[in-house]
C-alpha positions as CSV (number, residue, x, y, z in Angstrom):
1,M,-112.1,62.7,116.1
2,K,-110.3,64.8,118.7
3,N,-111.3,66.3,122.2
4,D,-110.9,69.8,120.9
5,Q,-113.4,69.1,118.0
6,L,-115.9,67.7,120.6
7,R,-115.5,70.7,122.9
8,A,-116.1,73.0,120.0
9,F,-119.2,71.2,119.0
10,V,-120.6,71.1,122.5
11,A,-119.8,74.8,123.0
12,V,-121.8,75.7,119.8
13,V,-124.8,73.7,121.0
14,E,-124.7,75.1,124.5
15,Q,-123.7,78.8,123.7
16,G,-126.1,79.1,120.8
17,S,-123.7,80.3,118.1
18,F,-120.3,79.9,116.6
19,R,-119.2,83.3,117.8
20,A,-120.3,82.8,121.4
21,A,-118.7,79.3,121.3
22,A,-115.4,80.8,120.1
23,T,-115.4,83.3,123.0
24,H,-116.4,80.6,125.5
25,I,-113.5,78.1,124.6
26,H,-111.0,80.9,123.7
27,K,-110.7,80.0,120.0
28,T,-111.3,81.9,116.8
29,Q,-114.7,81.6,115.2
30,S,-113.0,80.0,112.1
31,A,-111.3,77.4,114.2
32,V,-114.6,76.4,115.9
33,S,-116.4,76.2,112.5
34,A,-113.5,74.0,111.2
35,A,-113.7,71.7,114.2
36,V,-117.4,71.1,113.7
37,Q,-117.1,70.6,110.0
38,A,-114.3,68.1,110.6
39,L,-116.5,66.0,112.8
40,E,-119.3,66.1,110.3
41,Q,-117.0,65.1,107.4
42,E,-115.3,62.2,109.4
43,F,-118.7,60.6,110.1
44,N,-120.6,61.8,107.0
45,L,-123.2,63.3,109.2
46,Q,-124.9,66.7,109.5
47,L,-124.8,67.4,113.2
48,L,-125.9,71.1,113.1
49,S,-128.6,72.6,110.8
50,R,-127.4,76.1,109.7
51,E,-130.6,77.0,107.9
52,Q,-131.7,79.5,110.6
53,Y,-129.9,82.4,112.3
54,R,-128.8,80.2,115.2
55,P,-127.4,76.7,114.6
56,S,-129.7,73.8,115.8
57,L,-129.1,70.1,116.4
58,T,-130.3,67.7,113.7
59,S,-131.8,64.3,115.0
60,E,-128.4,62.7,114.5
61,G,-126.7,65.7,116.3
62,K,-129.0,65.3,119.4
63,V,-127.8,61.7,119.8
64,F,-124.1,62.7,119.1
65,Y,-124.3,65.6,121.5
66,R,-125.5,63.4,124.4
67,Q,-122.5,61.0,123.9
68,A,-120.0,63.8,123.4
69,K,-121.1,65.4,126.7
70,R,-120.6,62.0,128.5
71,L,-117.2,61.4,126.9
72,L,-115.9,64.9,127.7
73,S,-117.1,64.6,131.3
74,Q,-115.2,61.3,131.6
75,A,-112.2,62.8,130.1
76,D,-112.3,65.7,132.7
77,E,-112.6,63.2,135.5
78,L,-109.7,61.2,134.3
79,E,-107.6,64.4,134.0
80,E,-108.5,65.4,137.5
81,L,-107.6,61.9,138.8
82,G,-104.2,62.1,137.1
83,H,-103.4,65.4,138.8
84,Q,-104.4,63.9,142.2
85,L,-102.2,60.9,141.7
86,S,-99.3,62.9,140.5
87,Q,-99.5,65.0,143.7
88,G,-99.8,62.0,145.9
89,A,-103.3,62.7,146.9
90,E,-105.8,59.9,147.7
91,P,-108.3,59.3,144.9
92,V,-112.1,59.4,145.7
93,L,-113.6,56.4,147.2
94,S,-117.2,56.0,145.9
95,I,-119.7,53.7,147.8
96,S,-123.3,52.9,147.0
97,L,-125.2,52.4,150.2
98,S,-128.6,51.0,151.1
99,A,-129.7,53.3,153.8
100,M,-130.7,50.4,156.0
101,S,-127.1,49.2,156.1
102,L,-125.9,52.1,158.2
103,I,-126.3,50.4,161.6
104,P,-124.0,51.6,164.4
105,R,-121.6,48.7,164.2
106,S,-120.9,49.4,160.4
107,L,-120.6,53.1,161.1
108,E,-117.9,52.4,163.8
109,A,-115.9,50.4,161.2
110,M,-116.2,53.2,158.6
111,N,-115.2,55.8,161.1
112,R,-112.0,53.9,162.0
113,F,-111.2,53.5,158.3
114,C,-111.7,57.3,157.7
115,L,-109.3,58.1,160.6
116,D,-106.7,55.9,158.9
117,Y,-107.1,57.8,155.6
118,P,-107.6,61.4,156.7
119,N,-107.0,62.8,153.3
120,M,-109.4,60.6,151.5
121,R,-112.4,62.1,149.7
122,L,-115.4,59.8,150.4
123,S,-118.5,59.9,148.1
124,M,-121.4,57.9,149.4
125,S,-124.7,57.6,147.3
126,T,-127.7,56.4,149.3
127,E,-129.8,54.0,147.1
128,H,-132.7,51.6,147.5
129,L,-133.4,48.1,146.0
130,S,-132.0,47.9,142.4
131,G,-130.4,51.3,142.7
132,V,-127.7,49.9,145.0
133,L,-126.2,47.6,142.4
134,E,-127.0,49.9,139.4
135,Q,-124.3,52.3,140.8
136,L,-121.7,49.5,140.4
137,Q,-123.0,48.6,136.9
138,R,-122.7,52.2,135.8
139,E,-119.2,52.5,137.4
140,K,-120.4,55.4,139.5
141,A,-119.3,53.4,142.6
142,E,-116.5,50.9,143.3
143,L,-118.1,49.2,146.3
144,A,-121.6,48.8,147.6
145,M,-123.3,47.8,150.9
146,G,-126.7,46.5,151.1
147,P,-128.9,43.4,151.3
148,H,-129.0,40.4,148.8
149,Y,-131.5,41.9,146.4
150,G,-130.2,41.2,142.8
151,L,-126.9,39.6,143.6
152,D,-125.6,36.9,141.2
153,D,-122.4,35.5,139.8
154,R,-121.4,39.0,138.4
155,Y,-120.7,40.1,142.0
156,E,-118.4,39.2,144.8
157,F,-120.0,39.7,148.2
158,V,-119.4,39.0,151.9
159,E,-121.9,39.4,154.7
160,I,-120.7,42.0,157.2
161,S,-123.7,42.6,159.4
162,Q,-127.4,42.0,160.0
163,V,-130.1,44.6,160.4
164,P,-133.1,43.8,162.6
165,M,-136.3,44.8,160.9
166,V,-139.6,45.5,162.8
167,T,-143.2,46.4,161.8
168,V,-144.5,49.5,163.5
169,A,-147.3,52.1,163.6
170,A,-148.4,54.9,165.9
171,P,-150.2,53.8,169.0
172,G,-154.0,53.2,168.3
173,Y,-153.5,53.8,164.5
174,I,-154.4,50.1,163.7
175,K,-157.4,50.0,166.0
176,E,-158.1,46.3,165.5
177,S,-154.6,45.5,166.8
178,V,-155.3,46.5,170.3
179,N,-157.1,43.4,171.3
180,Q,-155.5,40.9,168.9
181,Q,-152.1,39.2,169.0
182,K,-151.9,39.2,165.3
183,V,-153.6,41.3,162.7
184,S,-155.2,39.8,159.6
185,H,-154.3,40.9,156.0
186,R,-158.0,41.9,155.6
187,I,-157.6,44.5,158.3
188,M,-154.1,45.7,157.2
189,R,-155.3,46.4,153.6
190,Q,-157.5,49.2,155.1
191,Y,-154.3,51.1,156.1
192,P,-151.5,52.6,153.9
193,H,-148.3,50.6,153.9
194,I,-145.4,53.1,153.5
195,L,-142.6,51.9,151.2
196,I,-139.4,53.4,150.0
197,S,-139.3,53.9,146.2
198,D,-136.7,51.9,144.2
199,T,-134.0,54.3,143.1
200,G,-132.9,52.2,140.1
201,S,-133.9,52.5,136.5
202,T,-135.1,48.9,136.3
203,P,-137.1,48.6,139.7
204,F,-137.3,45.3,141.6
205,D,-140.6,44.2,143.0
206,H,-141.1,45.1,146.6
207,I,-141.1,42.2,149.0
208,H,-142.9,42.0,152.3
209,V,-146.0,43.6,151.0
210,I,-149.7,42.6,151.4
211,A,-151.3,42.0,148.0
212,G,-154.3,44.3,147.4
213,G,-153.3,46.7,150.1
214,Q,-152.7,50.5,150.0
215,H,-149.1,51.4,149.1
216,W,-147.6,54.8,149.6
217,Y,-144.1,55.5,148.4
218,V,-141.5,57.9,149.8
219,N,-137.8,58.6,149.0
220,D,-136.1,57.8,152.3
221,Y,-136.4,56.5,155.7
222,H,-136.6,59.9,157.4
223,V,-139.9,60.7,155.5
224,K,-141.2,57.1,156.3
225,K,-140.5,57.6,160.0
226,T,-142.1,61.0,160.0
227,L,-145.3,59.6,158.5
228,L,-145.3,56.8,160.9
229,L,-145.0,59.1,163.9
230,A,-147.8,61.3,162.5
231,G,-150.2,58.2,162.4
232,M,-150.3,58.2,158.6
233,G,-149.5,54.5,157.9
234,W,-147.6,51.4,159.0
235,A,-144.3,50.0,157.8
236,R,-141.3,47.7,158.2
237,I,-138.3,49.7,159.3
238,P,-134.8,49.1,160.8
239,L,-135.1,48.7,164.5
240,H,-132.1,51.0,165.2
241,M,-134.0,53.9,163.5
242,V,-137.1,53.6,165.7
243,K,-135.7,52.0,169.0
244,A,-136.1,55.1,171.0
245,E,-139.6,55.7,169.8
246,I,-140.6,52.2,170.6
247,E,-139.2,52.6,174.2
248,T,-141.1,55.9,174.6
249,Q,-144.3,54.2,173.1
250,E,-144.4,56.9,170.3
251,L,-144.5,53.8,168.0
252,V,-145.7,50.2,168.8
253,L,-144.8,46.9,167.3
254,L,-147.2,45.1,165.1
255,E,-147.6,41.4,164.5
256,I,-149.3,40.6,161.3
257,D,-150.7,37.2,160.4
258,N,-148.7,35.3,157.6
259,F,-146.3,38.3,157.2
260,T,-142.6,38.9,158.0
261,S,-143.3,41.3,160.9
262,Q,-139.8,41.0,162.3
263,N,-136.6,39.4,160.9
264,Q,-132.9,39.9,160.5
265,V,-131.7,41.1,157.0
266,P,-128.1,40.3,156.1
267,I,-126.0,43.1,154.8
268,Y,-123.2,42.4,152.4
269,I,-120.2,44.5,151.0
270,I,-120.3,44.1,147.3
271,R,-118.1,44.6,144.3
272,L,-118.2,43.6,140.6
273,R,-115.9,40.6,139.9
274,D,-114.5,42.1,136.7
275,Q,-114.1,45.6,137.9
276,P,-110.5,46.7,138.8
277,Q,-110.2,48.0,142.3
278,S,-108.3,50.9,143.5
279,T,-105.9,50.6,146.4
280,L,-108.3,52.5,148.6
281,A,-111.3,50.4,147.6
282,Q,-109.4,47.2,148.4
283,A,-108.4,48.6,151.8
284,F,-112.0,49.6,152.6
285,W,-113.2,46.1,151.5
286,N,-110.6,44.4,153.8
287,A,-111.4,46.8,156.7
288,M,-115.2,46.1,156.6
289,I,-114.6,42.3,156.4
290,N,-112.1,42.4,159.3
291,A,-114.5,44.2,161.4
292,I,-117.1,41.3,161.4
């Protein structure tokens, strides 16, 4: 099996015919046909049905096509990386971030690192709950920054900061809270608790929720904060994201009975123990730890 055979096969699938595929990859039609036949003969599989005017994928061909696309994409990325390294360019640094981890102190350390590596291409993926570590497992990120959720012996991790979390709502939204120091679960179940959806394919259970209550899900903290300011729910949220609104009384702090209304959430820099690290990733790891 060769790359040019895979590219011919993928081109036929995506262009819809052998002739169009040949034009697309700058090969003769006979060469494209021979490449696809070579794949089919090597694995003793029929990848394309030729019974109709346009070739179509067989059931085996559909599975083979998905894997071929993935393999060719990885080959293209590797080729690009090779060219970058040969030209002395910095490779991409990919980081999976829990959005809550971007407190001012961490951003200052990241900014100093970026100034030290001005030619670096930085790719940051914002994730939540299981999605943070899933980016490491899928090798889409070399490093991650986030809370302790899901960490085990597969990971190396060092605490680099703590994020103060508070529980807030718009003034007067929880009417029963006005004359009470702490609000009961019975009362809070009447109001939507705004949560951020898990971005991973195997979601974790949310913690710090009230059983039996209303749960609304959003994709990011910006939407969560917008709903809070609109008086459409209550939520736990990093203090640095709502500090100004608390000071102007656009949002008020809530104290809920038998609930973690406020706490400090440790944030870690994380990597897989068995994943080789690029020079740039190792430098970032050291920089974040040294900034503690």
